[in-house]
PyMOL Python script that loads the backbone (N, CA, C, O; Angstrom):
from pymol import cmd

cmd.read_pdbstr("""\
ATOM      1  N   MET A   1      58.142  95.385 101.279  1.00  0.00           N
ATOM      2  CA  MET A   1      57.672  96.126 100.253  1.00  0.00           C
ATOM      3  C   MET A   1      56.061  95.967  99.828  1.00  0.00           C
ATOM      4  O   MET A   1      55.713  94.935  99.254  1.00  0.00           O
ATOM      5  N   THR A   2      55.304  96.788 100.060  1.00  0.00           N
ATOM      6  CA  THR A   2      54.182  96.737  99.944  1.00  0.00           C
ATOM      7  C   THR A   2      53.416  96.917  98.726  1.00  0.00           C
ATOM      8  O   THR A   2      54.097  97.732  98.103  1.00  0.00           O
ATOM      9  N   ALA A   3      52.117  96.561  97.819  1.00  0.00           N
ATOM     10  CA  ALA A   3      51.941  96.650  96.598  1.00  0.00           C
ATOM     11  C   ALA A   3      50.998  98.086  96.530  1.00  0.00           C
ATOM     12  O   ALA A   3      49.983  98.198  97.217  1.00  0.00           O
ATOM     13  N   ARG A   4      51.374  98.938  95.803  1.00  0.00           N
ATOM     14  CA  ARG A   4      50.371 100.003  95.629  1.00  0.00           C
ATOM     15  C   ARG A   4      49.392  99.775  94.449  1.00  0.00           C
ATOM     16  O   ARG A   4      49.572  98.918  93.584  1.00  0.00           O
ATOM     17  N   ASN A   5      48.495 100.501  94.490  1.00  0.00           N
ATOM     18  CA  ASN A   5      47.383 100.363  93.454  1.00  0.00           C
ATOM     19  C   ASN A   5      47.544 101.533  92.453  1.00  0.00           C
ATOM     20  O   ASN A   5      46.814 102.515  92.581  1.00  0.00           O
ATOM     21  N   THR A   6      48.515 101.473  91.407  1.00  0.00           N
ATOM     22  CA  THR A   6      48.958 102.284  90.459  1.00  0.00           C
ATOM     23  C   THR A   6      47.858 102.469  89.373  1.00  0.00           C
ATOM     24  O   THR A   6      48.214 103.058  88.352  1.00  0.00           O
ATOM     25  N   LYS A   7      46.630 102.065  89.454  1.00  0.00           N
ATOM     26  CA  LYS A   7      45.402 102.672  88.363  1.00  0.00           C
ATOM     27  C   LYS A   7      45.109 103.642  89.047  1.00  0.00           C
ATOM     28  O   LYS A   7      45.203 103.715  90.272  1.00  0.00           O
ATOM     29  N   PRO A   8      44.643 104.654  88.136  1.00  0.00           N
ATOM     30  CA  PRO A   8      44.398 105.934  88.235  1.00  0.00           C
ATOM     31  C   PRO A   8      43.024 105.982  88.661  1.00  0.00           C
ATOM     32  O   PRO A   8      42.386 105.039  88.193  1.00  0.00           O
ATOM     33  N   ALA A   9      42.193 106.934  89.556  1.00  0.00           N
ATOM     34  CA  ALA A   9      40.863 107.255  89.826  1.00  0.00           C
ATOM     35  C   ALA A   9      40.307 107.485  88.723  1.00  0.00           C
ATOM     36  O   ALA A   9      40.825 108.084  87.782  1.00  0.00           O
ATOM     37  N   PRO A  10      39.075 106.965  88.769  1.00  0.00           N
ATOM     38  CA  PRO A  10      38.167 106.953  87.494  1.00  0.00           C
ATOM     39  C   PRO A  10      38.031 108.297  87.230  1.00  0.00           C
ATOM     40  O   PRO A  10      37.845 109.185  88.063  1.00  0.00           O
ATOM     41  N   SER A  11      38.154 108.434  85.786  1.00  0.00           N
ATOM     42  CA  SER A  11      37.309 110.182  85.613  1.00  0.00           C
ATOM     43  C   SER A  11      36.138 110.228  85.625  1.00  0.00           C
ATOM     44  O   SER A  11      35.384 109.279  85.408  1.00  0.00           O
ATOM     45  N   PRO A  12      35.729 111.726  85.969  1.00  0.00           N
ATOM     46  CA  PRO A  12      34.513 112.215  86.244  1.00  0.00           C
ATOM     47  C   PRO A  12      33.879 112.040  84.419  1.00  0.00           C
ATOM     48  O   PRO A  12      34.643 111.924  83.460  1.00  0.00           O
ATOM     49  N   ARG A  13      32.530 112.061  84.331  1.00  0.00           N
ATOM     50  CA  ARG A  13      31.984 111.933  83.192  1.00  0.00           C
ATOM     51  C   ARG A  13      32.387 113.436  82.773  1.00  0.00           C
ATOM     52  O   ARG A  13      32.372 114.469  83.443  1.00  0.00           O
ATOM     53  N   LEU A  14      32.815 113.161  81.210  1.00  0.00           N
ATOM     54  CA  LEU A  14      33.278 114.456  80.349  1.00  0.00           C
ATOM     55  C   LEU A  14      31.993 114.802  79.597  1.00  0.00           C
ATOM     56  O   LEU A  14      31.103 114.003  79.303  1.00  0.00           O
ATOM     57  N   ALA A  15      32.029 116.197  79.311  1.00  0.00           N
ATOM     58  CA  ALA A  15      30.751 116.754  78.713  1.00  0.00           C
ATOM     59  C   ALA A  15      31.225 117.564  77.435  1.00  0.00           C
ATOM     60  O   ALA A  15      32.435 117.786  77.436  1.00  0.00           O
ATOM     61  N   VAL A  16      30.686 117.937  76.602  1.00  0.00           N
ATOM     62  CA  VAL A  16      30.832 118.867  75.305  1.00  0.00           C
ATOM     63  C   VAL A  16      31.421 120.047  75.957  1.00  0.00           C
ATOM     64  O   VAL A  16      30.619 120.391  76.825  1.00  0.00           O
ATOM     65  N   GLY A  17      32.693 121.025  75.951  1.00  0.00           N
ATOM     66  CA  GLY A  17      33.295 121.947  76.567  1.00  0.00           C
ATOM     67  C   GLY A  17      34.021 121.814  77.647  1.00  0.00           C
ATOM     68  O   GLY A  17      34.691 122.814  77.905  1.00  0.00           O
ATOM     69  N   ASP A  18      34.142 120.794  78.483  1.00  0.00           N
ATOM     70  CA  ASP A  18      35.273 120.281  79.133  1.00  0.00           C
ATOM     71  C   ASP A  18      36.768 120.645  78.476  1.00  0.00           C
ATOM     72  O   ASP A  18      37.140 120.336  77.344  1.00  0.00           O
ATOM     73  N   LEU A  19      37.451 121.311  79.387  1.00  0.00           N
ATOM     74  CA  LEU A  19      39.077 121.285  79.184  1.00  0.00           C
ATOM     75  C   LEU A  19      39.583 119.938  79.912  1.00  0.00           C
ATOM     76  O   LEU A  19      39.192 119.552  81.014  1.00  0.00           O
ATOM     77  N   VAL A  20      40.533 119.291  79.079  1.00  0.00           N
ATOM     78  CA  VAL A  20      41.030 117.950  79.362  1.00  0.00           C
ATOM     79  C   VAL A  20      42.438 118.130  79.150  1.00  0.00           C
ATOM     80  O   VAL A  20      42.802 119.047  78.413  1.00  0.00           O
ATOM     81  N   VAL A  21      43.349 117.314  79.742  1.00  0.00           N
ATOM     82  CA  VAL A  21      44.651 116.938  79.095  1.00  0.00           C
ATOM     83  C   VAL A  21      45.007 115.756  79.388  1.00  0.00           C
ATOM     84  O   VAL A  21      44.620 114.990  80.271  1.00  0.00           O
ATOM     85  N   ARG A  22      46.071 115.620  78.274  1.00  0.00           N
ATOM     86  CA  ARG A  22      45.978 113.771  78.423  1.00  0.00           C
ATOM     87  C   ARG A  22      46.927 113.311  79.511  1.00  0.00           C
ATOM     88  O   ARG A  22      48.011 113.810  79.814  1.00  0.00           O
ATOM     89  N   ARG A  23      46.333 112.299  80.024  1.00  0.00           N
ATOM     90  CA  ARG A  23      46.966 111.848  81.277  1.00  0.00           C
ATOM     91  C   ARG A  23      48.272 111.203  81.131  1.00  0.00           C
ATOM     92  O   ARG A  23      49.190 111.384  81.931  1.00  0.00           O
ATOM     93  N   HIS A  24      48.372 110.141  79.681  1.00  0.00           N
ATOM     94  CA  HIS A  24      49.203 109.153  79.602  1.00  0.00           C
ATOM     95  C   HIS A  24      50.534 109.729  78.993  1.00  0.00           C
ATOM     96  O   HIS A  24      51.445 108.920  78.819  1.00  0.00           O
ATOM     97  N   ARG A  25      50.731 110.992  78.664  1.00  0.00           N
ATOM     98  CA  ARG A  25      51.935 111.648  77.989  1.00  0.00           C
ATOM     99  C   ARG A  25      52.667 112.472  78.686  1.00  0.00           C
ATOM    100  O   ARG A  25      52.344 113.086  79.703  1.00  0.00           O
ATOM    101  N   LEU A  26      53.822 112.475  78.030  1.00  0.00           N
ATOM    102  CA  LEU A  26      54.854 113.260  79.181  1.00  0.00           C
ATOM    103  C   LEU A  26      54.614 114.533  78.916  1.00  0.00           C
ATOM    104  O   LEU A  26      54.784 115.346  79.824  1.00  0.00           O
ATOM    105  N   LEU A  27      54.269 114.878  77.910  1.00  0.00           N
ATOM    106  CA  LEU A  27      53.894 116.253  77.646  1.00  0.00           C
ATOM    107  C   LEU A  27      52.147 116.721  77.656  1.00  0.00           C
ATOM    108  O   LEU A  27      51.468 116.623  76.634  1.00  0.00           O
ATOM    109  N   LYS A  28      51.679 117.146  78.755  1.00  0.00           N
ATOM    110  CA  LYS A  28      50.373 116.792  79.180  1.00  0.00           C
ATOM    111  C   LYS A  28      49.591 117.907  77.894  1.00  0.00           C
ATOM    112  O   LYS A  28      49.414 119.054  78.305  1.00  0.00           O
ATOM    113  N   THR A  29      49.217 117.680  76.688  1.00  0.00           N
ATOM    114  CA  THR A  29      48.673 118.011  75.666  1.00  0.00           C
ATOM    115  C   THR A  29      47.108 118.417  76.100  1.00  0.00           C
ATOM    116  O   THR A  29      46.268 117.547  76.332  1.00  0.00           O
ATOM    117  N   ARG A  30      46.830 119.813  76.177  1.00  0.00           N
ATOM    118  CA  ARG A  30      45.525 120.379  76.925  1.00  0.00           C
ATOM    119  C   ARG A  30      44.502 120.167  75.729  1.00  0.00           C
ATOM    120  O   ARG A  30      44.991 120.153  74.599  1.00  0.00           O
ATOM    121  N   GLY A  31      43.243 120.015  75.853  1.00  0.00           N
ATOM    122  CA  GLY A  31      42.259 120.255  74.470  1.00  0.00           C
ATOM    123  C   GLY A  31      40.819 120.363  75.063  1.00  0.00           C
ATOM    124  O   GLY A  31      40.588 120.538  76.259  1.00  0.00           O
ATOM    125  N   THR A  32      40.047 120.258  74.256  1.00  0.00           N
ATOM    126  CA  THR A  32      38.298 120.595  74.706  1.00  0.00           C
ATOM    127  C   THR A  32      37.655 119.398  73.899  1.00  0.00           C
ATOM    128  O   THR A  32      37.904 118.933  72.786  1.00  0.00           O
ATOM    129  N   VAL A  33      36.623 119.035  74.993  1.00  0.00           N
ATOM    130  CA  VAL A  33      35.942 117.956  74.298  1.00  0.00           C
ATOM    131  C   VAL A  33      34.868 118.622  73.444  1.00  0.00           C
ATOM    132  O   VAL A  33      33.994 119.353  73.911  1.00  0.00           O
ATOM    133  N   ILE A  34      35.007 118.300  72.108  1.00  0.00           N
ATOM    134  CA  ILE A  34      33.637 118.643  71.303  1.00  0.00           C
ATOM    135  C   ILE A  34      32.624 117.696  70.913  1.00  0.00           C
ATOM    136  O   ILE A  34      31.636 118.095  70.297  1.00  0.00           O
ATOM    137  N   ARG A  35      32.778 116.419  71.225  1.00  0.00           N
ATOM    138  CA  ARG A  35      31.535 115.611  71.281  1.00  0.00           C
ATOM    139  C   ARG A  35      31.871 114.169  71.786  1.00  0.00           C
ATOM    140  O   ARG A  35      32.890 113.503  71.605  1.00  0.00           O
ATOM    141  N   THR A  36      30.932 113.930  72.347  1.00  0.00           N
ATOM    142  CA  THR A  36      30.762 112.427  73.179  1.00  0.00           C
ATOM    143  C   THR A  36      31.005 111.155  72.391  1.00  0.00           C
ATOM    144  O   THR A  36      30.114 111.095  71.544  1.00  0.00           O
ATOM    145  N   GLY A  37      31.854 110.061  72.290  1.00  0.00           N
ATOM    146  CA  GLY A  37      31.699 109.300  71.398  1.00  0.00           C
ATOM    147  C   GLY A  37      30.934 107.693  72.064  1.00  0.00           C
ATOM    148  O   GLY A  37      30.544 107.662  73.231  1.00  0.00           O
ATOM    149  N   GLU A  38      30.846 106.797  71.399  1.00  0.00           N
ATOM    150  CA  GLU A  38      30.217 105.853  71.777  1.00  0.00           C
ATOM    151  C   GLU A  38      30.846 104.889  72.980  1.00  0.00           C
ATOM    152  O   GLU A  38      31.987 104.451  72.835  1.00  0.00           O
ATOM    153  N   SER A  39      30.197 104.620  73.983  1.00  0.00           N
ATOM    154  CA  SER A  39      30.710 103.645  74.889  1.00  0.00           C
ATOM    155  C   SER A  39      30.850 102.476  74.674  1.00  0.00           C
ATOM    156  O   SER A  39      29.780 101.907  74.457  1.00  0.00           O
ATOM    157  N   HIS A  40      32.023 101.641  74.626  1.00  0.00           N
ATOM    158  CA  HIS A  40      32.098 100.209  73.945  1.00  0.00           C
ATOM    159  C   HIS A  40      32.253  99.333  75.296  1.00  0.00           C
ATOM    160  O   HIS A  40      32.484 100.025  76.287  1.00  0.00           O
ATOM    161  N   ILE A  41      32.191  98.284  75.466  1.00  0.00           N
ATOM    162  CA  ILE A  41      31.980  97.277  76.459  1.00  0.00           C
ATOM    163  C   ILE A  41      33.675  97.100  76.878  1.00  0.00           C
ATOM    164  O   ILE A  41      34.108  97.151  78.029  1.00  0.00           O
ATOM    165  N   GLU A  42      34.294  96.934  75.935  1.00  0.00           N
ATOM    166  CA  GLU A  42      35.811  96.591  76.051  1.00  0.00           C
ATOM    167  C   GLU A  42      36.495  97.694  76.232  1.00  0.00           C
ATOM    168  O   GLU A  42      37.502  97.640  76.939  1.00  0.00           O
ATOM    169  N   ARG A  43      36.161  98.719  75.734  1.00  0.00           N
ATOM    170  CA  ARG A  43      37.146  99.906  75.887  1.00  0.00           C
ATOM    171  C   ARG A  43      36.806 101.411  76.701  1.00  0.00           C
ATOM    172  O   ARG A  43      37.543 102.385  76.855  1.00  0.00           O
ATOM    173  N   GLY A  44      35.261 101.158  77.189  1.00  0.00           N
ATOM    174  CA  GLY A  44      34.712 102.146  77.875  1.00  0.00           C
ATOM    175  C   GLY A  44      34.539 103.409  77.379  1.00  0.00           C
ATOM    176  O   GLY A  44      34.902 103.549  76.212  1.00  0.00           O
ATOM    177  N   PRO A  45      34.033 104.487  77.998  1.00  0.00           N
ATOM    178  CA  PRO A  45      33.510 105.618  77.085  1.00  0.00           C
ATOM    179  C   PRO A  45      34.577 106.543  76.508  1.00  0.00           C
ATOM    180  O   PRO A  45      35.462 106.958  77.256  1.00  0.00           O
ATOM    181  N   ARG A  46      34.539 106.948  75.006  1.00  0.00           N
ATOM    182  CA  ARG A  46      35.471 107.697  74.654  1.00  0.00           C
ATOM    183  C   ARG A  46      34.754 109.230  73.987  1.00  0.00           C
ATOM    184  O   ARG A  46      33.560 109.448  73.784  1.00  0.00           O
ATOM    185  N   VAL A  47      35.718 109.989  73.790  1.00  0.00           N
ATOM    186  CA  VAL A  47      34.959 111.508  73.524  1.00  0.00           C
ATOM    187  C   VAL A  47      35.956 112.214  72.219  1.00  0.00           C
ATOM    188  O   VAL A  47      37.122 111.863  72.038  1.00  0.00           O
ATOM    189  N   TRP A  48      35.482 112.915  71.653  1.00  0.00           N
ATOM    190  CA  TRP A  48      36.122 113.702  70.638  1.00  0.00           C
ATOM    191  C   TRP A  48      37.024 114.745  71.330  1.00  0.00           C
ATOM    192  O   TRP A  48      36.444 115.427  72.174  1.00  0.00           O
ATOM    193  N   VAL A  49      38.229 114.978  71.149  1.00  0.00           N
ATOM    194  CA  VAL A  49      38.923 116.146  71.663  1.00  0.00           C
ATOM    195  C   VAL A  49      39.837 117.078  70.797  1.00  0.00           C
ATOM    196  O   VAL A  49      40.946 116.765  70.362  1.00  0.00           O
ATOM    197  N   GLN A  50      39.189 118.286  70.614  1.00  0.00           N
ATOM    198  CA  GLN A  50      40.146 119.627  70.115  1.00  0.00           C
ATOM    199  C   GLN A  50      41.323 119.841  70.303  1.00  0.00           C
ATOM    200  O   GLN A  50      41.460 120.981  70.746  1.00  0.00           O
ATOM    201  N   TRP A  51      42.394 119.245  70.175  1.00  0.00           N
ATOM    202  CA  TRP A  51      43.907 119.836  71.108  1.00  0.00           C
ATOM    203  C   TRP A  51      43.940 121.400  70.453  1.00  0.00           C
ATOM    204  O   TRP A  51      43.460 121.983  69.480  1.00  0.00           O
ATOM    205  N   ASP A  52      44.857 121.718  71.668  1.00  0.00           N
ATOM    206  CA  ASP A  52      44.945 123.153  71.530  1.00  0.00           C
ATOM    207  C   ASP A  52      46.547 123.301  70.792  1.00  0.00           C
ATOM    208  O   ASP A  52      46.702 124.356  70.177  1.00  0.00           O
ATOM    209  N   HIS A  53      47.364 122.640  70.800  1.00  0.00           N
ATOM    210  CA  HIS A  53      48.768 122.285  70.398  1.00  0.00           C
ATOM    211  C   HIS A  53      48.217 122.235  68.798  1.00  0.00           C
ATOM    212  O   HIS A  53      47.193 121.660  68.428  1.00  0.00           O
ATOM    213  N   PRO A  54      49.063 122.907  68.038  1.00  0.00           N
ATOM    214  CA  PRO A  54      48.600 122.840  66.720  1.00  0.00           C
ATOM    215  C   PRO A  54      49.637 121.677  65.976  1.00  0.00           C
ATOM    216  O   PRO A  54      49.358 121.461  64.796  1.00  0.00           O
ATOM    217  N   ASP A  55      50.627 121.023  66.455  1.00  0.00           N
ATOM    218  CA  ASP A  55      51.285 120.415  65.709  1.00  0.00           C
ATOM    219  C   ASP A  55      50.696 118.394  66.248  1.00  0.00           C
ATOM    220  O   ASP A  55      51.172 117.310  65.911  1.00  0.00           O
ATOM    221  N   THR A  56      49.395 118.798  67.261  1.00  0.00           N
ATOM    222  CA  THR A  56      49.179 117.417  67.466  1.00  0.00           C
ATOM    223  C   THR A  56      48.178 116.505  66.526  1.00  0.00           C
ATOM    224  O   THR A  56      47.069 116.945  66.224  1.00  0.00           O
ATOM    225  N   PHE A  57      48.572 115.375  66.137  1.00  0.00           N
ATOM    226  CA  PHE A  57      47.512 114.900  65.086  1.00  0.00           C
ATOM    227  C   PHE A  57      47.221 113.403  65.616  1.00  0.00           C
ATOM    228  O   PHE A  57      48.010 112.799  66.344  1.00  0.00           O
ATOM    229  N   PRO A  58      46.101 112.924  65.203  1.00  0.00           N
ATOM    230  CA  PRO A  58      45.273 113.600  64.442  1.00  0.00           C
ATOM    231  C   PRO A  58      44.619 114.723  65.404  1.00  0.00           C
ATOM    232  O   PRO A  58      44.694 114.492  66.610  1.00  0.00           O
ATOM    233  N   ASN A  59      43.938 116.009  64.957  1.00  0.00           N
ATOM    234  CA  ASN A  59      43.281 116.754  65.556  1.00  0.00           C
ATOM    235  C   ASN A  59      41.975 117.480  64.693  1.00  0.00           C
ATOM    236  O   ASN A  59      42.006 118.242  63.726  1.00  0.00           O
ATOM    237  N   PRO A  60      40.889 116.946  65.420  1.00  0.00           N
ATOM    238  CA  PRO A  60      40.581 116.306  66.515  1.00  0.00           C
ATOM    239  C   PRO A  60      40.863 114.708  66.549  1.00  0.00           C
ATOM    240  O   PRO A  60      41.274 113.981  65.644  1.00  0.00           O
ATOM    241  N   SER A  61      40.505 114.397  67.894  1.00  0.00           N
ATOM    242  CA  SER A  61      40.883 112.569  67.807  1.00  0.00           C
ATOM    243  C   SER A  61      39.908 112.179  68.763  1.00  0.00           C
ATOM    244  O   SER A  61      39.387 112.856  69.650  1.00  0.00           O
ATOM    245  N   LEU A  62      39.706 110.768  68.396  1.00  0.00           N
ATOM    246  CA  LEU A  62      38.732 110.066  69.685  1.00  0.00           C
ATOM    247  C   LEU A  62      39.499 109.649  70.809  1.00  0.00           C
ATOM    248  O   LEU A  62      40.292 108.782  70.443  1.00  0.00           O
ATOM    249  N   GLU A  63      39.586 109.877  71.903  1.00  0.00           N
ATOM    250  CA  GLU A  63      40.085 109.281  72.757  1.00  0.00           C
ATOM    251  C   GLU A  63      39.548 108.755  73.880  1.00  0.00           C
ATOM    252  O   GLU A  63      38.495 109.213  74.323  1.00  0.00           O
ATOM    253  N   PRO A  64      40.137 107.823  74.431  1.00  0.00           N
ATOM    254  CA  PRO A  64      39.723 107.057  75.513  1.00  0.00           C
ATOM    255  C   PRO A  64      39.608 107.797  77.080  1.00  0.00           C
ATOM    256  O   PRO A  64      40.620 108.124  77.698  1.00  0.00           O
ATOM    257  N   ALA A  65      38.114 108.018  77.653  1.00  0.00           N
ATOM    258  CA  ALA A  65      37.994 109.204  78.644  1.00  0.00           C
ATOM    259  C   ALA A  65      38.768 108.662  79.910  1.00  0.00           C
ATOM    260  O   ALA A  65      39.198 109.534  80.666  1.00  0.00           O
ATOM    261  N   GLU A  66      38.970 107.545  80.197  1.00  0.00           N
ATOM    262  CA  GLU A  66      40.185 107.184  81.145  1.00  0.00           C
ATOM    263  C   GLU A  66      41.465 107.626  81.344  1.00  0.00           C
ATOM    264  O   GLU A  66      42.089 107.670  82.405  1.00  0.00           O
ATOM    265  N   GLU A  67      41.894 108.028  79.980  1.00  0.00           N
ATOM    266  CA  GLU A  67      43.094 108.725  79.405  1.00  0.00           C
ATOM    267  C   GLU A  67      43.051 110.217  79.636  1.00  0.00           C
ATOM    268  O   GLU A  67      44.081 110.848  79.401  1.00  0.00           O
ATOM    269  N   LEU A  68      42.202 110.723  79.979  1.00  0.00           N
ATOM    270  CA  LEU A  68      42.315 112.065  80.024  1.00  0.00           C
ATOM    271  C   LEU A  68      41.782 112.543  81.413  1.00  0.00           C
ATOM    272  O   LEU A  68      41.004 111.925  82.140  1.00  0.00           O
ATOM    273  N   GLU A  69      42.344 113.749  81.637  1.00  0.00           N
ATOM    274  CA  GLU A  69      42.158 114.546  83.059  1.00  0.00           C
ATOM    275  C   GLU A  69      41.297 115.770  82.598  1.00  0.00           C
ATOM    276  O   GLU A  69      41.557 116.497  81.639  1.00  0.00           O
ATOM    277  N   LEU A  70      40.248 115.871  83.430  1.00  0.00           N
ATOM    278  CA  LEU A  70      39.405 117.173  83.588  1.00  0.00           C
ATOM    279  C   LEU A  70      40.136 118.297  84.350  1.00  0.00           C
ATOM    280  O   LEU A  70      40.404 118.247  85.550  1.00  0.00           O
ATOM    281  N   VAL A  71      40.402 119.223  83.596  1.00  0.00           N
ATOM    282  CA  VAL A  71      41.145 120.528  83.997  1.00  0.00           C
ATOM    283  C   VAL A  71      39.887 121.189  85.013  1.00  0.00           C
ATOM    284  O   VAL A  71      38.725 121.297  84.621  1.00  0.00           O
ATOM    285  N   ALA A  72      40.332 121.580  86.307  1.00  0.00           N
ATOM    286  CA  ALA A  72      39.854 122.341  87.241  1.00  0.00           C
ATOM    287  C   ALA A  72      39.677 123.606  86.615  1.00  0.00           C
ATOM    288  O   ALA A  72      40.645 123.990  85.958  1.00  0.00           O
ATOM    289  N   PRO A  73      38.410 124.552  86.667  1.00  0.00           N
ATOM    290  CA  PRO A  73      38.173 125.492  86.048  1.00  0.00           C
ATOM    291  C   PRO A  73      39.364 126.673  86.797  1.00  0.00           C
ATOM    292  O   PRO A  73      39.791 127.480  85.972  1.00  0.00           O
ATOM    293  N   SER A  74      39.746 126.789  87.788  1.00  0.00           N
ATOM    294  CA  SER A  74      40.765 127.670  88.219  1.00  0.00           C
ATOM    295  C   SER A  74      42.174 127.790  87.465  1.00  0.00           C
ATOM    296  O   SER A  74      42.895 128.786  87.517  1.00  0.00           O
ATOM    297  N   GLN A  75      42.455 126.587  86.741  1.00  0.00           N
ATOM    298  CA  GLN A  75      43.487 126.225  86.316  1.00  0.00           C
ATOM    299  C   GLN A  75      43.483 126.504  84.621  1.00  0.00           C
ATOM    300  O   GLN A  75      44.474 126.255  83.934  1.00  0.00           O
ATOM    301  N   SER A  76      42.493 126.936  84.184  1.00  0.00           N
ATOM    302  CA  SER A  76      42.213 127.404  82.672  1.00  0.00           C
ATOM    303  C   SER A  76      42.419 128.529  82.359  1.00  0.00           C
ATOM    304  O   SER A  76      42.208 128.897  81.204  1.00  0.00           O
TER     305      SER A  76
END
""", "prot")
cmd.dss("prot")
cmd.show_as("cartoon", "prot")
cmd.util.cbc("prot")
cmd.orient("prot")
């Protein structure tokens, strides 16, 4: 049995207006980056995301950038 690297590839730098989905959830909630947050040494970069799903709370929320996937323009 060989060990596999299960860590996801680094996220591209996210900018205001980017469409993203949550990487770590079963239901891939889609949202739009509305503001970039501060980068923390321990936690890495974070962004504020306005979620498209009305039952997502809190909305907007401050999310770690490494837990988000950038949606390709052809998928939007």
